C-alpha positions as CSV (number, residue, x, y, z in Angstrom):
1,M,-159.3,-174.4,-13.6
2,I,-160.2,-177.7,-11.1
3,A,-163.0,-176.2,-8.9
4,E,-165.3,-174.9,-11.9
5,T,-164.7,-178.5,-13.5
6,V,-166.0,-180.5,-10.1
7,C,-168.8,-177.0,-9.9
8,S,-169.8,-177.8,-13.4
9,A,-169.6,-182.1,-13.3
10,V,-171.6,-181.8,-10.0
11,A,-174.7,-179.3,-11.7
12,A,-174.6,-181.8,-14.3
13,A,-174.8,-185.1,-12.5
14,G,-177.3,-183.1,-10.3
15,L,-179.7,-182.5,-13.3
16,G,-179.3,-185.8,-13.8
17,I,-180.8,-187.0,-11.0
18,A,-184.0,-184.0,-11.4
19,V,-184.9,-185.9,-15.0
20,V,-184.9,-189.0,-13.6
21,T,-186.7,-187.7,-10.2
22,A,-189.6,-186.7,-12.5
23,Y,-189.4,-189.4,-15.1
24,R,-191.1,-190.8,-11.6
25,K,-193.6,-188.4,-11.5
26,R,-192.6,-186.5,-8.4
27,F,-192.0,-183.4,-10.4
28,L,-191.8,-180.9,-7.0
29,A,-189.1,-183.0,-6.2
30,A,-187.3,-182.9,-9.3
31,A,-187.8,-178.9,-9.5
32,R,-186.4,-178.6,-6.0
33,I,-183.1,-180.8,-6.9
34,A,-182.6,-179.2,-10.2
35,A,-182.7,-175.8,-7.9
36,Y,-180.0,-177.1,-6.1
37,A,-177.8,-178.5,-8.9
38,L,-178.0,-175.3,-10.9
39,V,-176.4,-173.1,-7.7
40,P,-172.6,-174.5,-8.3
41,L,-172.8,-174.0,-12.3
42,G,-174.5,-170.0,-11.2
43,L,-171.5,-169.4,-8.7
44,V,-168.5,-170.9,-11.6
45,M,-170.6,-168.2,-13.8
46,T,-170.6,-165.3,-11.4
47,G,-167.0,-165.3,-10.8
48,V,-167.3,-166.4,-7.3
49,V,-165.3,-169.7,-7.2
50,E,-162.4,-168.3,-8.9
51,W,-162.7,-165.2,-5.9
52,V,-162.5,-167.7,-3.1
53,A,-160.1,-170.4,-4.7
54,D,-157.9,-167.0,-5.0
55,T,-158.5,-166.1,-1.3
56,A,-157.9,-168.9,-0.2
57,F,-154.7,-169.5,-1.1
58,S,-153.8,-165.8,-0.8
59,P,-151.4,-165.1,2.5
60,T,-153.1,-161.5,2.6
61,A,-156.6,-162.2,2.6
62,W,-155.5,-164.5,5.7
63,A,-153.7,-161.4,7.2
64,G,-157.1,-159.4,6.8
65,F,-159.1,-162.1,8.4
66,A,-156.8,-161.9,11.2
67,V,-156.8,-158.2,11.2
68,L,-161.1,-158.5,11.3
69,G,-160.7,-161.2,14.1
70,G,-158.2,-158.6,15.9
71,A,-160.9,-156.1,15.6
72,W,-164.1,-157.8,16.8
73,A,-161.6,-159.5,19.7
74,L,-160.9,-155.7,20.9
75,F,-164.6,-154.8,20.3
76,A,-165.8,-157.7,22.1
77,T,-164.3,-157.3,25.3
78,T,-164.7,-153.3,25.5
79,R,-168.1,-154.2,25.0
80,A,-168.0,-156.8,28.2
81,V,-166.0,-153.9,29.9
82,E,-168.5,-151.6,29.5
83,R,-171.2,-154.0,30.6
84,H,-168.9,-154.8,34.3
85,R,-168.5,-150.9,35.1
86,G,-172.3,-150.4,34.3
87,G,-172.3,-148.5,30.5
88,T,-170.2,-145.6,29.4
89,R,-168.7,-142.6,31.3
90,R,-171.6,-140.1,30.7
91,E,-174.2,-143.0,31.5
92,R,-172.4,-143.9,34.8
93,K,-172.6,-139.5,35.7
94,A,-176.2,-139.8,35.1
95,A,-177.0,-142.4,37.1
96,A,-175.2,-140.8,40.2
97,R,-177.4,-137.7,39.5
98,A,-180.0,-139.5,39.7
99,A,-178.9,-141.0,42.9
100,Q,-178.7,-138.1,44.7
101,S,-181.9,-136.6,43.6
102,P,-185.0,-137.7,45.4
103,A,-187.0,-140.1,43.5
104,V,-191.1,-139.4,44.9
105,A,-192.0,-136.4,45.7
106,P,-192.7,-136.5,50.2
107,T,-196.2,-136.0,49.4
108,A,-196.7,-138.8,46.6
109,S,-197.2,-141.3,49.1
110,A,-201.0,-139.9,50.6
111,P,-203.4,-140.7,48.5
112,S,-205.1,-138.6,46.3
113,L,-208.5,-138.8,46.9
114,G,-209.4,-138.4,50.3
115,Q,-208.0,-139.0,53.8
116,A,-205.5,-141.5,54.7
117,S,-206.6,-142.0,58.4
118,R,-210.4,-143.1,57.2
119,P,-211.4,-146.6,56.5
120,A,-212.8,-147.2,53.0
121,S,-216.4,-148.3,53.8
122,R,-219.0,-149.8,51.0
123,P,-220.8,-147.6,49.9
124,A,-225.1,-148.0,50.7
125,P,-226.6,-150.4,48.7
126,A,-229.0,-148.3,46.4
127,P,-233.2,-148.9,46.2
128,R,-233.6,-151.7,43.2
129,A,-237.3,-152.0,41.8
130,T,-238.9,-155.5,42.5
131,G,-238.2,-156.9,39.3
132,A,-234.3,-156.5,39.3
133,S,-234.3,-158.0,42.9
134,E,-236.1,-161.0,41.9
135,D,-233.8,-161.6,38.8
136,F,-230.6,-161.4,40.8
137,S,-231.9,-163.0,44.0
138,D,-230.0,-167.0,42.6
139,I,-226.7,-164.5,42.0
140,E,-226.6,-162.5,45.3
141,A,-226.9,-166.1,47.1
142,I,-223.8,-167.4,44.9
143,L,-222.1,-164.2,46.3
144,K,-222.3,-163.8,49.4
145,K,-221.6,-167.7,50.2
146,H,-218.1,-167.2,48.9
147,G,-217.9,-163.8,50.7
148,I,-218.2,-161.5,48.2
C-alpha cells in the first residue's frame, strides 16, 4: 500500500514538473519528463510493484533465487572445465581422428601449372603499335626507375 502511494506521488510530482517545463516553452523536454513520470504509475496499475513487494519479502522467492544462482554457478563451472579440456568428448574424439590422418595429400605441394624446377621467366613483350609506345614511354621510364 505504501509503495503504491509513493509511486503515485512521484508520478504526480513528475507531471507537475513537466507542466512547468512546458510553460517555459521546452516542449520536448516536458514530454520526456512526462514519459518518465508515467512509468511508476503504470507499474502500480499493472501490479508489478505489488509483485516486487511480495517477492522481496518472501523467503520462498529468495530460496528460488538461491537455487537459480546455484544452477548458474554449476553451468559456468562445467563450461570452464569443458573449455579447459578442449570441448566435449565427441569433439575430442573427432580431433584425435583428424590428427591421425594426413592433413594434406603428398602431391599437393607440387605446383599445378608446370614444373617446379623451371624458374619463372618473364614473357616476351608483345610488339606494340607506334602510337602506344609514345603514350606510355613516360610511364615505362617511371616503372623502370623503381625496378618494376
